[in-house]
A tleap script that builds the chain and sets N, CA, C and O, in Angstrom:
source leaprc.protein.ff14SB
mol = sequence {
  NMET GLU VAL ILE ALA GLY LEU ALA GLY CYS
  LYS VAL LYS ILE ARG THR GLU ALA ASP GLU
  LEU ARG GLU GLY VAL CYS HIE THR LYS LYS
  GLY ASP PHE LEU ILE THR THR PHE PRO GLU
  GLU LYS LEU LYS GLU THR TRP LEU GLU SER
  ALA ARG VAL TYR GLY GLY LYS TYR LEU VAL
  GLY MET ARG TRP VAL VAL SER ALA LYS PRO
  GLY MET TYR GLU HIE LEU ARG ALA LYS LEU
  GLY GLY THR VAL GLN GLU LEU GLN GLY ILE
  GLY PRO SER VAL ASN PRO CSER
}
set mol.1.N position { 211.476 -14.723 -131.965 }
set mol.1.CA position { 211.825 -15.914 -132.701 }
set mol.1.C position { 210.688 -16.926 -132.654 }
set mol.1.O position { 210.357 -17.545 -133.665 }
set mol.2.N position { 210.097 -17.090 -131.487 }
set mol.2.CA position { 209.014 -18.055 -131.347 }
set mol.2.C position { 207.813 -17.665 -132.204 }
set mol.2.O position { 207.116 -18.538 -132.721 }
set mol.3.N position { 207.561 -16.360 -132.361 }
set mol.3.CA position { 206.462 -15.890 -133.212 }
set mol.3.C position { 206.737 -16.249 -134.669 }
set mol.3.O position { 205.846 -16.732 -135.368 }
set mol.4.N position { 207.950 -16.020 -135.126 }
set mol.4.CA position { 208.331 -16.353 -136.506 }
set mol.4.C position { 208.164 -17.847 -136.743 }
set mol.4.O position { 207.611 -18.261 -137.761 }
set mol.5.N position { 208.644 -18.655 -135.803 }
set mol.5.CA position { 208.513 -20.112 -135.925 }
set mol.5.C position { 207.043 -20.520 -135.983 }
set mol.5.O position { 206.660 -21.363 -136.795 }
set mol.6.N position { 206.228 -19.925 -135.128 }
set mol.6.CA position { 204.801 -20.243 -135.113 }
set mol.6.C position { 204.128 -19.910 -136.445 }
set mol.6.O position { 203.320 -20.692 -136.947 }
set mol.7.N position { 204.456 -18.764 -137.010 }
set mol.7.CA position { 203.901 -18.383 -138.310 }
set mol.7.C position { 204.333 -19.349 -139.403 }
set mol.7.O position { 203.583 -19.601 -140.345 }
set mol.8.N position { 205.542 -19.890 -139.280 }
set mol.8.CA position { 206.064 -20.833 -140.272 }
set mol.8.C position { 205.567 -22.254 -140.033 }
set mol.8.O position { 205.789 -23.133 -140.865 }
set mol.9.N position { 204.896 -22.490 -138.904 }
set mol.9.CA position { 204.336 -23.806 -138.619 }
set mol.9.C position { 205.315 -24.782 -138.003 }
set mol.9.O position { 205.249 -25.982 -138.270 }
set mol.10.N position { 206.227 -24.280 -137.177 }
set mol.10.CA position { 207.177 -25.181 -136.535 }
set mol.10.C position { 207.462 -24.725 -135.107 }
set mol.10.O position { 207.091 -23.623 -134.702 }
set mol.11.N position { 208.117 -25.584 -134.371 }
set mol.11.CA position { 208.581 -25.240 -133.038 }
set mol.11.C position { 210.093 -25.110 -133.124 }
set mol.11.O position { 210.780 -26.035 -133.558 }
set mol.12.N position { 210.608 -23.962 -132.711 }
set mol.12.CA position { 212.028 -23.675 -132.872 }
set mol.12.C position { 212.848 -24.310 -131.754 }
set mol.12.O position { 212.430 -24.355 -130.597 }
set mol.13.N position { 214.024 -24.798 -132.133 }
set mol.13.CA position { 214.993 -25.307 -131.169 }
set mol.13.C position { 216.146 -24.302 -131.144 }
set mol.13.O position { 216.897 -24.189 -132.113 }
set mol.14.N position { 216.282 -23.574 -130.033 }
set mol.14.CA position { 217.312 -22.541 -129.911 }
set mol.14.C position { 218.687 -23.194 -129.879 }
set mol.14.O position { 218.927 -24.149 -129.139 }
set mol.15.N position { 219.599 -22.643 -130.716 }
set mol.15.CA position { 220.958 -23.183 -130.699 }
set mol.15.C position { 221.990 -22.138 -130.296 }
set mol.15.O position { 223.104 -22.492 -129.909 }
set mol.16.N position { 221.635 -20.838 -130.381 }
set mol.16.CA position { 222.530 -19.773 -129.924 }
set mol.16.C position { 221.700 -18.716 -129.211 }
set mol.16.O position { 220.684 -18.254 -129.730 }
set mol.17.N position { 222.138 -18.344 -128.034 }
set mol.17.CA position { 221.480 -17.294 -127.255 }
set mol.17.C position { 222.582 -16.337 -126.810 }
set mol.17.O position { 223.332 -16.642 -125.882 }
set mol.18.N position { 222.684 -15.176 -127.468 }
set mol.18.CA position { 223.741 -14.214 -127.168 }
set mol.18.C position { 223.137 -12.813 -127.118 }
set mol.18.O position { 221.994 -12.607 -127.525 }
set mol.19.N position { 223.907 -11.860 -126.619 }
set mol.19.CA position { 223.421 -10.485 -126.539 }
set mol.19.C position { 223.100 -9.902 -127.909 }
set mol.19.O position { 222.136 -9.151 -128.056 }
set mol.20.N position { 223.915 -10.250 -128.923 }
set mol.20.CA position { 223.749 -9.636 -130.237 }
set mol.20.C position { 222.809 -10.396 -131.174 }
set mol.20.O position { 222.373 -9.841 -132.182 }
set mol.21.N position { 222.487 -11.665 -130.859 }
set mol.21.CA position { 221.566 -12.427 -131.707 }
set mol.21.C position { 221.062 -13.671 -130.993 }
set mol.21.O position { 221.657 -14.152 -130.028 }
set mol.22.N position { 219.932 -14.179 -131.508 }
set mol.22.CA position { 219.418 -15.498 -131.121 }
set mol.22.C position { 219.284 -16.289 -132.411 }
set mol.22.O position { 218.903 -15.746 -133.448 }
set mol.23.N position { 219.601 -17.577 -132.341 }
set mol.23.CA position { 219.545 -18.412 -133.530 }
set mol.23.C position { 218.853 -19.717 -133.164 }
set mol.23.O position { 219.134 -20.311 -132.124 }
set mol.24.N position { 217.950 -20.151 -134.026 }
set mol.24.CA position { 217.246 -21.399 -133.777 }
set mol.24.C position { 216.936 -22.136 -135.061 }
set mol.24.O position { 216.882 -21.542 -136.138 }
set mol.25.N position { 216.731 -23.445 -134.935 }
set mol.25.CA position { 216.456 -24.316 -136.079 }
set mol.25.C position { 214.995 -24.736 -136.033 }
set mol.25.O position { 214.462 -25.056 -134.970 }
set mol.26.N position { 214.350 -24.733 -137.200 }
set mol.26.CA position { 212.975 -25.203 -137.334 }
set mol.26.C position { 212.945 -26.398 -138.268 }
set mol.26.O position { 213.647 -26.425 -139.280 }
set mol.27.N position { 212.139 -27.374 -137.927 }
set mol.27.CA position { 211.950 -28.558 -138.773 }
set mol.27.C position { 210.502 -28.551 -139.272 }
set mol.27.O position { 209.571 -28.500 -138.469 }
set mol.28.N position { 210.311 -28.602 -140.593 }
set mol.28.CA position { 208.979 -28.690 -141.183 }
set mol.28.C position { 208.972 -29.800 -142.222 }
set mol.28.O position { 210.022 -30.342 -142.566 }
set mol.29.N position { 207.795 -30.135 -142.718 }
set mol.29.CA position { 207.683 -31.147 -143.762 }
set mol.29.C position { 208.398 -30.710 -145.041 }
set mol.29.O position { 208.916 -31.547 -145.781 }
set mol.30.N position { 208.427 -29.410 -145.302 }
set mol.30.CA position { 209.082 -28.889 -146.508 }
set mol.30.C position { 210.602 -28.814 -146.361 }
set mol.30.O position { 211.312 -28.660 -147.354 }
set mol.31.N position { 211.104 -28.921 -145.129 }
set mol.31.CA position { 212.542 -28.866 -144.901 }
set mol.31.C position { 212.891 -28.068 -143.657 }
set mol.31.O position { 212.031 -27.445 -143.035 }
set mol.32.N position { 214.153 -28.100 -143.313 }
set mol.32.CA position { 214.646 -27.379 -142.145 }
set mol.32.C position { 215.121 -25.989 -142.551 }
set mol.32.O position { 215.531 -25.766 -143.690 }
set mol.33.N position { 215.060 -25.066 -141.609 }
set mol.33.CA position { 215.589 -23.727 -141.858 }
set mol.33.C position { 216.052 -23.105 -140.549 }
set mol.33.O position { 215.691 -23.556 -139.462 }
set mol.34.N position { 216.852 -22.067 -140.679 }
set mol.34.CA position { 217.478 -21.394 -139.551 }
set mol.34.C position { 216.876 -20.000 -139.415 }
set mol.34.O position { 216.772 -19.267 -140.399 }
set mol.35.N position { 216.480 -19.634 -138.195 }
set mol.35.CA position { 215.976 -18.294 -137.900 }
set mol.35.C position { 217.013 -17.593 -137.035 }
set mol.35.O position { 217.462 -18.144 -136.030 }
set mol.36.N position { 217.394 -16.379 -137.425 }
set mol.36.CA position { 218.294 -15.563 -136.614 }
set mol.36.C position { 217.578 -14.250 -136.333 }
set mol.36.O position { 217.124 -13.573 -137.256 }
set mol.37.N position { 217.477 -13.888 -135.042 }
set mol.37.CA position { 216.846 -12.627 -134.667 }
set mol.37.C position { 217.862 -11.739 -133.963 }
set mol.37.O position { 218.844 -12.213 -133.393 }
set mol.38.N position { 217.597 -10.441 -134.019 }
set mol.38.CA position { 218.534 -9.445 -133.503 }
set mol.38.C position { 217.785 -8.423 -132.651 }
set mol.38.O position { 216.661 -8.053 -132.990 }
set mol.39.N position { 218.387 -7.956 -131.545 }
set mol.39.CA position { 217.710 -6.954 -130.716 }
set mol.39.C position { 217.666 -5.570 -131.366 }
set mol.39.O position { 216.851 -4.732 -130.981 }
set mol.40.N position { 218.535 -5.326 -132.347 }
set mol.40.CA position { 218.582 -4.037 -133.036 }
set mol.40.C position { 218.796 -4.255 -134.528 }
set mol.40.O position { 219.500 -5.182 -134.928 }
set mol.41.N position { 218.195 -3.410 -135.343 }
set mol.41.CA position { 218.324 -3.506 -136.799 }
set mol.41.C position { 219.787 -3.396 -137.247 }
set mol.41.O position { 220.198 -4.083 -138.182 }
set mol.42.N position { 220.573 -2.540 -136.589 }
set mol.42.CA position { 221.974 -2.370 -137.008 }
set mol.42.C position { 222.781 -3.657 -136.815 }
set mol.42.O position { 223.736 -3.898 -137.554 }
set mol.43.N position { 222.414 -4.486 -135.835 }
set mol.43.CA position { 223.096 -5.775 -135.652 }
set mol.43.C position { 222.764 -6.733 -136.793 }
set mol.43.O position { 223.619 -7.502 -137.230 }
set mol.44.N position { 221.519 -6.685 -137.275 }
set mol.44.CA position { 221.135 -7.506 -138.440 }
set mol.44.C position { 221.940 -7.065 -139.661 }
set mol.44.O position { 222.436 -7.908 -140.408 }
set mol.45.N position { 222.074 -5.771 -139.868 }
set mol.45.CA position { 222.823 -5.262 -141.019 }
set mol.45.C position { 224.292 -5.679 -140.945 }
set mol.45.O position { 224.893 -6.013 -141.966 }
set mol.46.N position { 224.865 -5.662 -139.759 }
set mol.46.CA position { 226.247 -6.115 -139.575 }
set mol.46.C position { 226.361 -7.605 -139.904 }
set mol.46.O position { 227.317 -8.025 -140.555 }
set mol.47.N position { 225.391 -8.399 -139.456 }
set mol.47.CA position { 225.374 -9.839 -139.710 }
set mol.47.C position { 225.294 -10.095 -141.220 }
set mol.47.O position { 226.025 -10.932 -141.749 }
set mol.48.N position { 224.400 -9.370 -141.914 }
set mol.48.CA position { 224.264 -9.544 -143.366 }
set mol.48.C position { 225.551 -9.164 -144.091 }
set mol.48.O position { 225.942 -9.823 -145.054 }
set mol.49.N position { 226.198 -8.118 -143.636 }
set mol.49.CA position { 227.459 -7.712 -144.253 }
set mol.49.C position { 228.508 -8.817 -144.085 }
set mol.49.O position { 229.272 -9.091 -145.011 }
set mol.50.N position { 228.547 -9.441 -142.925 }
set mol.50.CA position { 229.481 -10.554 -142.691 }
set mol.50.C position { 229.111 -11.767 -143.540 }
set mol.50.O position { 229.996 -12.463 -144.037 }
set mol.51.N position { 227.815 -12.029 -143.711 }
set mol.51.CA position { 227.353 -13.176 -144.502 }
set mol.51.C position { 227.652 -12.996 -145.987 }
set mol.51.O position { 227.699 -13.973 -146.736 }
set mol.52.N position { 227.852 -11.764 -146.410 }
set mol.52.CA position { 228.147 -11.474 -147.817 }
set mol.52.C position { 229.370 -12.246 -148.310 }
set mol.52.O position { 229.458 -12.576 -149.493 }
set mol.53.N position { 230.307 -12.534 -147.416 }
set mol.53.CA position { 231.507 -13.298 -147.761 }
set mol.53.C position { 231.119 -14.674 -148.322 }
set mol.53.O position { 231.765 -15.178 -149.241 }
set mol.54.N position { 230.068 -15.275 -147.766 }
set mol.54.CA position { 229.659 -16.634 -148.147 }
set mol.54.C position { 228.680 -16.654 -149.306 }
set mol.54.O position { 228.529 -17.676 -149.975 }
set mol.55.N position { 228.008 -15.525 -149.550 }
set mol.55.CA position { 227.001 -15.490 -150.595 }
set mol.55.C position { 225.752 -16.243 -150.170 }
set mol.55.O position { 225.624 -16.628 -149.008 }
set mol.56.N position { 224.838 -16.455 -151.096 }
set mol.56.CA position { 223.630 -17.212 -150.822 }
set mol.56.C position { 222.406 -16.326 -150.699 }
set mol.56.O position { 222.495 -15.099 -150.739 }
set mol.57.N position { 221.257 -16.978 -150.548 }
set mol.57.CA position { 219.977 -16.285 -150.416 }
set mol.57.C position { 219.520 -16.327 -148.971 }
set mol.57.O position { 219.778 -17.279 -148.234 }
set mol.58.N position { 218.828 -15.253 -148.591 }
set mol.58.CA position { 218.279 -15.133 -147.239 }
set mol.58.C position { 216.927 -14.438 -147.329 }
set mol.58.O position { 216.723 -13.571 -148.179 }
set mol.59.N position { 216.013 -14.820 -146.458 }
set mol.59.CA position { 214.751 -14.114 -146.300 }
set mol.59.C position { 214.967 -13.142 -145.152 }
set mol.59.O position { 215.297 -13.551 -144.040 }
set mol.60.N position { 214.779 -11.847 -145.423 }
set mol.60.CA position { 215.159 -10.809 -144.467 }
set mol.60.C position { 213.947 -9.969 -144.085 }
set mol.60.O position { 213.208 -9.490 -144.945 }
set mol.61.N position { 213.756 -9.798 -142.773 }
set mol.61.CA position { 212.701 -8.940 -142.262 }
set mol.61.C position { 213.276 -7.958 -141.263 }
set mol.61.O position { 214.494 -7.824 -141.145 }
set mol.62.N position { 212.401 -7.269 -140.541 }
set mol.62.CA position { 212.830 -6.302 -139.544 }
set mol.62.C position { 213.398 -7.048 -138.336 }
set mol.62.O position { 212.655 -7.694 -137.597 }
set mol.63.N position { 214.699 -6.959 -138.140 }
set mol.63.CA position { 215.439 -7.579 -137.034 }
set mol.63.C position { 215.452 -9.111 -137.082 }
set mol.63.O position { 215.642 -9.751 -136.048 }
set mol.64.N position { 215.251 -9.713 -138.271 }
set mol.64.CA position { 215.366 -11.166 -138.407 }
set mol.64.C position { 215.832 -11.554 -139.810 }
set mol.64.O position { 215.657 -10.820 -140.783 }
set mol.65.N position { 216.447 -12.768 -139.866 }
set mol.65.CA position { 216.904 -13.366 -141.121 }
set mol.65.C position { 216.595 -14.855 -141.060 }
set mol.65.O position { 216.799 -15.496 -140.029 }
set mol.66.N position { 216.104 -15.402 -142.166 }
set mol.66.CA position { 215.871 -16.838 -142.278 }
set mol.66.C position { 216.791 -17.387 -143.357 }
set mol.66.O position { 216.885 -16.825 -144.448 }
set mol.67.N position { 217.472 -18.491 -143.049 }
set mol.67.CA position { 218.335 -19.200 -144.000 }
set mol.67.C position { 217.670 -20.548 -144.283 }
set mol.67.O position { 217.345 -21.298 -143.362 }
set mol.68.N position { 217.473 -20.845 -145.565 }
set mol.68.CA position { 216.780 -22.082 -145.935 }
set mol.68.C position { 217.290 -22.583 -147.275 }
set mol.68.O position { 218.110 -21.934 -147.926 }
set mol.69.N position { 216.792 -23.753 -147.679 }
set mol.69.CA position { 217.090 -24.271 -149.013 }
set mol.69.C position { 216.416 -23.358 -150.034 }
set mol.69.O position { 215.354 -22.801 -149.753 }
set mol.70.N position { 217.016 -23.196 -151.212 }
set mol.70.CA position { 216.471 -22.266 -152.212 }
set mol.70.C position { 214.984 -22.438 -152.517 }
set mol.70.O position { 214.299 -21.432 -152.703 }
set mol.71.N position { 214.466 -23.619 -152.578 }
set mol.71.CA position { 213.062 -23.833 -152.921 }
set mol.71.C position { 212.068 -23.446 -151.839 }
set mol.71.O position { 210.862 -23.463 -152.088 }
set mol.72.N position { 212.530 -23.103 -150.661 }
set mol.72.CA position { 211.630 -22.813 -149.534 }
set mol.72.C position { 211.303 -21.331 -149.377 }
set mol.72.O position { 210.345 -20.992 -148.684 }
set mol.73.N position { 212.065 -20.448 -149.996 }
set mol.73.CA position { 211.932 -19.021 -149.690 }
set mol.73.C position { 210.571 -18.427 -150.012 }
set mol.73.O position { 210.032 -17.672 -149.202 }
set mol.74.N position { 210.003 -18.738 -151.156 }
set mol.74.CA position { 208.708 -18.148 -151.497 }
set mol.74.C position { 207.613 -18.641 -150.555 }
set mol.74.O position { 206.741 -17.870 -150.155 }
set mol.75.N position { 207.658 -19.919 -150.202 }
set mol.75.CA position { 206.687 -20.468 -149.247 }
set mol.75.C position { 206.799 -19.753 -147.902 }
set mol.75.O position { 205.788 -19.361 -147.318 }
set mol.76.N position { 208.030 -19.582 -147.412 }
set mol.76.CA position { 208.239 -18.909 -146.131 }
set mol.76.C position { 207.887 -17.428 -146.221 }
set mol.76.O position { 207.327 -16.870 -145.278 }
set mol.77.N position { 208.204 -16.791 -147.333 }
set mol.77.CA position { 207.894 -15.374 -147.493 }
set mol.77.C position { 206.391 -15.137 -147.454 }
set mol.77.O position { 205.939 -14.122 -146.923 }
set mol.78.N position { 205.611 -16.063 -148.010 }
set mol.78.CA position { 204.158 -15.939 -147.987 }
set mol.78.C position { 203.630 -15.973 -146.549 }
set mol.78.O position { 202.618 -15.341 -146.247 }
set mol.79.N position { 204.301 -16.700 -145.674 }
set mol.79.CA position { 203.871 -16.817 -144.277 }
set mol.79.C position { 204.462 -15.739 -143.374 }
set mol.79.O position { 203.811 -15.284 -142.434 }
set mol.80.N position { 205.716 -15.327 -143.665 }
set mol.80.CA position { 206.440 -14.443 -142.755 }
set mol.80.C position { 206.565 -13.011 -143.247 }
set mol.80.O position { 206.786 -12.105 -142.444 }
set mol.81.N position { 206.430 -12.788 -144.546 }
set mol.81.CA position { 206.734 -11.479 -145.102 }
set mol.81.C position { 208.219 -11.382 -145.357 }
set mol.81.O position { 208.887 -12.401 -145.537 }
set mol.82.N position { 208.742 -10.180 -145.376 }
set mol.82.CA position { 210.163 -9.981 -145.631 }
set mol.82.C position { 210.470 -9.993 -147.113 }
set mol.82.O position { 209.573 -10.085 -147.952 }
set mol.83.N position { 211.754 -9.899 -147.421 }
set mol.83.CA position { 212.206 -9.917 -148.805 }
set mol.83.C position { 213.339 -10.926 -148.964 }
set mol.83.O position { 214.137 -11.129 -148.049 }
set mol.84.N position { 213.397 -11.544 -150.115 }
set mol.84.CA position { 214.481 -12.480 -150.403 }
set mol.84.C position { 215.656 -11.657 -150.937 }
set mol.84.O position { 215.519 -10.921 -151.914 }
set mol.85.N position { 216.798 -11.793 -150.288 }
set mol.85.CA position { 218.007 -11.085 -150.713 }
set mol.85.C position { 219.059 -12.105 -151.104 }
set mol.85.O position { 219.302 -13.077 -150.388 }
set mol.86.N position { 219.681 -11.869 -152.253 }
set mol.86.CA position { 220.779 -12.734 -152.685 }
set mol.86.C position { 222.081 -11.969 -152.478 }
set mol.86.O position { 222.275 -10.891 -153.040 }
set mol.87.N position { 222.963 -12.532 -151.673 }
set mol.87.CA position { 224.239 -11.900 -151.372 }
set mol.87.C position { 225.306 -12.522 -152.263 }
set mol.87.O position { 225.349 -13.741 -152.428 }
set mol.88.N position { 226.157 -11.692 -152.832 }
set mol.88.CA position { 227.237 -12.161 -153.679 }
set mol.88.C position { 228.425 -12.538 -152.801 }
set mol.88.O position { 228.835 -11.764 -151.936 }
set mol.89.N position { 228.967 -13.708 -153.023 }
set mol.89.CA position { 230.145 -14.148 -152.287 }
set mol.89.C position { 231.391 -13.413 -152.736 }
set mol.89.O position { 231.400 -12.766 -153.783 }
set mol.90.N position { 232.427 -13.515 -151.951 }
set mol.90.CA position { 233.706 -12.894 -152.263 }
set mol.90.C position { 234.677 -13.995 -152.682 }
set mol.90.O position { 234.704 -15.065 -152.075 }
set mol.91.N position { 235.455 -13.742 -153.695 }
set mol.91.CA position { 236.408 -14.732 -154.170 }
set mol.91.C position { 236.142 -15.077 -155.608 }
set mol.91.O position { 235.304 -14.445 -156.252 }
set mol.92.N position { 236.845 -16.079 -156.132 }
set mol.92.CA position { 236.690 -16.433 -157.538 }
set mol.92.C position { 235.283 -16.968 -157.811 }
set mol.92.O position { 234.705 -17.662 -156.975 }
set mol.93.N position { 234.740 -16.642 -158.983 }
set mol.93.CA position { 233.424 -17.137 -159.327 }
set mol.93.C position { 233.535 -18.563 -159.860 }
set mol.93.O position { 234.619 -19.030 -160.208 }
set mol.94.N position { 232.405 -19.236 -159.916 }
set mol.94.CA position { 232.369 -20.605 -160.421 }
set mol.94.C position { 232.669 -20.626 -161.912 }
set mol.94.O position { 233.313 -21.549 -162.409 }
set mol.95.N position { 232.200 -19.605 -162.624 }
set mol.95.CA position { 232.431 -19.500 -164.064 }
set mol.95.C position { 233.274 -18.265 -164.353 }
set mol.95.O position { 232.731 -17.238 -164.761 }
set mol.96.N position { 234.585 -18.337 -164.154 }
set mol.96.CA position { 235.407 -17.155 -164.404 }
set mol.96.C position { 235.330 -16.724 -165.861 }
set mol.96.O position { 235.256 -17.561 -166.761 }
set mol.97.N position { 235.348 -15.417 -166.088 }
set mol.97.CA position { 235.264 -14.928 -167.471 }
set mol.97.C position { 236.633 -14.724 -168.068 }
set mol.97.O position { 236.748 -14.317 -169.224 }
savepdb mol mol.pdb
quit
């Protein structure tokens, strides 16, 4: 997590330290974002599957996920790598057909 924060140009403040994940907040001039790291890839996949309920965009790498404001993803991707994934939420859409 500290390596990811360093590449992004911030110092991370850890907010969750658990066996299955670590989560920390970074503050930068461009905005704040959340870094979540996992000891195993399968735990990241489980986390993403759970996040699918809420929808939204995430920057996803090997054993890590970054959550940020929509305008920050390309900037962070240039520094961290990974891919931007958009998860579809569950429930009624904003524009029902």
